[in-house]
N, C-alpha and C positions, 0 to 999 in steps of 0.2 A: 576674334573668339581665344580662347585661353585653354592652353593644355594643361591638364592637372599634372604637377610636379610632385614625388614623393622625396622628402628627407630621410636620408638614412641615418638611423643613430649611430653612435661612434662603435658599438661592437658589431653591428652589421657592416658597417663601412671597413672595419680592419678585415672582415672576410672578403671582402673585393680588393684588399691590397692597399687601402687608402686610410690614411691616419690623421686624424685630428682636425678634419674639415669637412665643410659641407659637401655631398655628394649628391647628384640629381640624377634622376633617370625617369624618363617618359613612360607609364606604363600603358601597354599597347591595349589595354581594354577600356581604358578609361575616354568617356566622351568629351568633346570639347564644350565649354561652357563658357559662356560670355557673362562676366560679372556685372552687375550693376552699377557699381561704384566708378565714377569718372573722376579725374584729377585734372582739372584745367587750369594752369598756372598763367597770369598775365605776366608781362615784363617785370623783373625786380621781385617776385612773390616765390618764396621756398614753402615747404609743407612737411610736416611731420606725417607718416603712415603708420598707425598704429594697428595691431590687432594679435591675436593668440597664435600659439604656434599651429604651423601647418593650413592656415586658411587660404594660404596663396598669394601672401604680400609680394613676394620676390616674383613669382610668375605675372601677377598683375603689373607690376612695374616693367618688367620686360617687354610687355604687350603694349601700355600706354607708352614708354619712351624708350623703342626698340634702338634707337641710334646714340643714346645716352652712355656716357663713361660710367661705370659702375664699380664700387670697392664693395666688397662682403668680407665684414670682418670676423667672419667664422671661420676663414682661411688662416690658417697658422701663420703664415708669413706676412701677411698682411696685418695680422693683429699684433705681432711683436714690433712689427716694422713701426707701425703707427702709435703703438703704446709708448714706445722708447722715444719718438719723434713726431710730435702730433703738426709740428710745423712742417714736417714734409709733403702734406696734404698740398699745402699753398705750392709749394716748388715745383710738385708735378704737373698741379693744374695750370701754373703758368708756362708749361712746356707743351700745353696741348694745343692743337689747331684752333684758331679763334671760332671756327663753325662749330666744333665740338662743345667748345667752352660756352656758347650760345645757348646751349641744351641744359637742361636741370643735371646734375651730378647727382648719383643715385649713391646713398651710404647704407648699405643693407646692416641690419644688426648693429646699430650706432650706440644701443646701450653699453655694449662691449666695450667701449673706449669713451668713456664719458668727457676727458680732457679734449677730446677732438672738437667740441662743440664751441670751445674758445677760437679755435681757429675757422671754423664754419662762420662764426660771427664776423670775425674779421673781414674774411672773403666775400661776406654778403655785402659789408658795409662800405668796404674800399674797393672792391673790383667788380661788384654788382653781380655776382654769380649765383645763381639759383641752385637749390638744392632740394632732394626729398631723401628726406633720413627716416629709415625704415626700421621698426623694432616691434618687439613683442612685451615691452615693459618700459615705461619711464621711472619704475620704481627706484631703479638703482642710480639713475641719472639725479633723481630729486635727492636720495641719501648723500650722493657723493656733492651734493650742491654744484651740479653742473650747469651751465650755461644754458638755459632752454630758449633763448633767443629773443627773449621780451617781447612776445608777440608778433614777431619778423617771419614767422612760419605758420601758416594755417594747420588745423588739425584737422587728419580725416582720420576714420577707423574702418578697417575689414575685418567684416564678420564671417560664420560659416555661410554656406549658402543659404538663400531664403528661396521662398516660392517664386518669385517675380523673375528669379533666374532659370527655371526650369520649365521645360517644355510639358512633361508629364511627372508626376511623383505621387507617390503612395505614403500615406498618413502613416501606416504602422512602421514602413521603411524609416521616415523623418525620427519617430518618436524612438526606436531601437538602435539604428544606426549612427543618428545624429546627420548635422549637415556639413561638418568637417569635410572637403573636397574628396579626398582619397578614401575616407570611411563609407562616405554615401554612397560611391559607386562600387563597393566591393559586395559580395553576395552575401558574404558572412564577416561583420566587421569587428566582433568580440573579442578577438585576439588583439587587434590592432587598436582598439577602445583601452585595454589592459595595458598595454604597452605604452601608448599615448599618457595615460594617466603616471605610470611609473616615471616615465622620461620628464613629463612636467616637475614632479617632485624632486627627481635627481638634477637636472639641468637648469630649470628655472630658478628653484628655490633652495637646494639644498648647495649645489656648487657655487650658485653667485651671494651667498652668504647672507640670505635676506633672515634666514631665524638662526639661532645659536641653539636652541634646544630642538634637535631633530625628532626625538621620539615624541614629544609632546604634539608638534606639529603634527606628525604623523597619526597620532590619536584622533587630533583635531580634524583632520582631512577625514577620518572614516565617519565622524560624528557628524561631519556637514550632510551624509546621506540620510541620517534620521531627521534633520530640521531643514532639508531644502523645501523651499516653499511655503512654508511654516512660518510664524513667528517666531522671532531669533529670541531664545533666552540665554541671554550669555552667562548667568551663573549656573545654570544646568549643565552647560557644556563645559563651563570652566572644571565643575566636579568632575565630568568624565576625562578630561584632560589632564587634571593633575596641576592646572597653571591657574592664576587668579583671571577674574573677569577681564581686566585690562588687557592683559595678553590675548585673551580670546579675541576682543575687539580688534587688536593689533593683527591678528592671524588673519581675521575675516579681509581688513584692508589690504593685506598681502596678496589675497585672492583677487580682489577689485583692481589693486593696481596692476597686477600681471594678466588682468583681462580675463579672469577664469570666472566672472561673476557679475553681478550687479546688485544692489541693495535698493528694494523698492521701500520707500518711507509712507507711512500712513497719510491718508489726506487729512488736512489739517485748519480747513476752513472752518470761521466758527458756527456753531450750530447747537439747536436746543439739546439735541440728544446726546447721552454720554456715549463717548465713542474711542476707540484705542487713538492715541497720539503720538506716541513715543516708540513703540515697538517696532521694527523694520522687519520685512522679509527678505531673504537671500536666496537666489536663483544664479544656478551655473550658466555658464556662457553656450552650453549644446545639450540637447537633448539625450544623445548618445553617452556624452560624459557623465551626464547625471546618472542614466541608467547603470553605467557601470560603476560609479560610486556607490548607488543603492541597491547594487545586485539585482537590477530589476529586468526583465525581457516581457514584452507584452505580446499576447498572440492574439487577442481581439479587442475590438473595439467598444469595450464595455467594462465595466467595474471602477472602483475607486482608483486604481493604480492609474488606469488609463486616463479617467479623469482628472488627476493631478498631472501627467505627463502632456496632456493635451492643453491645458491651462498655460504649462511651461512653452510648450510650441506656440502658441499664440503670442505670449508676451514677447518671446526673442523676435517674432516676425515686427511687433509692433516698436520695439527697440532699433532694430535694424533699419526699418522704415523712416522713423525720426532722425537717424544719423544721416542716411545718404540722401535725403530732401533736405538737410541743413535746415530742421526745424528745431524748436527750442521748447516743446511744451512738457511739461511735468507728467511721470507715470507715477502714480501711487495707487494704493488701495484703502477701503473702506470698511472698518468693522466696528459694531458696536460692543459693547461690553456684556451684551443678552445674547450675542452670538450672529445679530444680521450682517450679511457681508456682502461687498462688490469686490471682484477681483481687481478691476483695474479701473482708475478714475484718470483721465487724461485733461490735460491743461488746468485752469482753474475750476474744476468741475463740469467742464462742459461737455464731456463725455463720459457716460457709464458703460462699462462692459463686463458684462457676467458670463463666464465660458462654462458650458455644461457639454459633457461627454456623451450624454444620452441623445438617442435618436426621437425623443418625445419628451418635450418639455411640458411640464406640469405647471399649475398655478402654485403649487406648494415650492416649486424650483426658482421661483423669481420673486419671493417675498423681500429678498433684501434689495433689489434694485427697483422693486416698486417702491420700497419705504424711501430709498436715498431719493428718486424722482421725485415723490410727493414733499419732501422735506427741503430739498435743495435745488430743484427744477433745472437738470442740466439739460443740454441743448437737444442731445440725443442719448437715448436708452437703448441698449443693444445687448440681445443675447445672442451670444456665437454657441452655434451647436452642430449636432449631427443629422440633425433633421433634413429630409429631402428637397423642402420647399420654404421660401420666404413666407413669413407672414407677419400680421401685426395683432398684439393683444394689449389692446388700449394704447397708450404713449410707447409701449416698448416693443422695439421691432426684434422679431425674431429671424436670425438670418445662417443659414447653412454655412458651416467653415470656409468652404471654397470660394462660394459667392463673396463673403466677409472678407477674405484675402484680396481678391480682386479688387474691391472696392478701396480697401485700405492702400493699395499701391498706385490706385487711381487718384488718390486724394479725395475720395468722396465721404470718406470716415471723419478725417481732421487734415487740416494741411491748407 
């Protein structure tokens, strides 16, 4: 079981008399939540663990590898010591007890010191040491042409909480507070969510030097709220931000590289009907963060805003499911130029999923998925909704969202 740990921002850390390093404290009201992700490494195998801020990466690693030697590069002394002399890592490890050295060595916030990966590579090759390298973004490593170990480390990703990890959950809580552990377990997370967004911009983007034009990126970040979950019009967003469309594309890539969101490409299988094939959709990694950026708070399970947030929630569950089960299917969407649409197409058109927030799905609500079903013959056509009971409408399977999620995590939808 895992206790949720809160990371204090530098300003809050200074109140407690601690400067320039990560501070942990266990919030007494937090419940213990066992995470779905497991990292099992055979002899000689290392791993990267990536995940957005505060999703619980450090806590997970302490739980999975309680007796491993850990280096946290958010600690100021460690950061400066190894920044100046990356080779010091090998010297210190060679002095460890052989039993401790046989366990994976944890390097937390590894993106802070890109040069240390050359030393990690050497230690993997020459000494057979295993590492788990943890961080919130590989972008700085790639930009600095850091050694990403050439396939010597498996990739894992930790997401915010998912319903398979919770004994009981409330849909409106998930939509409004999101599933970052510390936010989800607060009574009112709005202030924490605002701070999270501000901390992301300051610590992950600006302080790491990922952008040069800070005002334009801030305007872009605000504009993400207007286009979230919609087809992405780079030209319109570039006008709002005062930069060219190429820069807007780069800004989106920053969000993706720092694990703040994903792009959904349109389903491109050859077909007779005129369909959208080039315009992607962008979704943020958490419903609570999306609500904060869009200034949205939903009080009831109905209406257009609820429908969009509900669709977002279902997508995030599918994305986490795919990663945690190490599956490789594509996730896209289908839309014709006349406006017919299916929210999610999984694999090579195997599964079509339409998400409806209503508690009564009418024939007019499923025209898009019915058309897709008739033209491309998916193995399964599913409408996820708020209805109380499962039913069939011809070849279309209408499933209440709780039942759908149970089936998803049991690999009954795909897998």
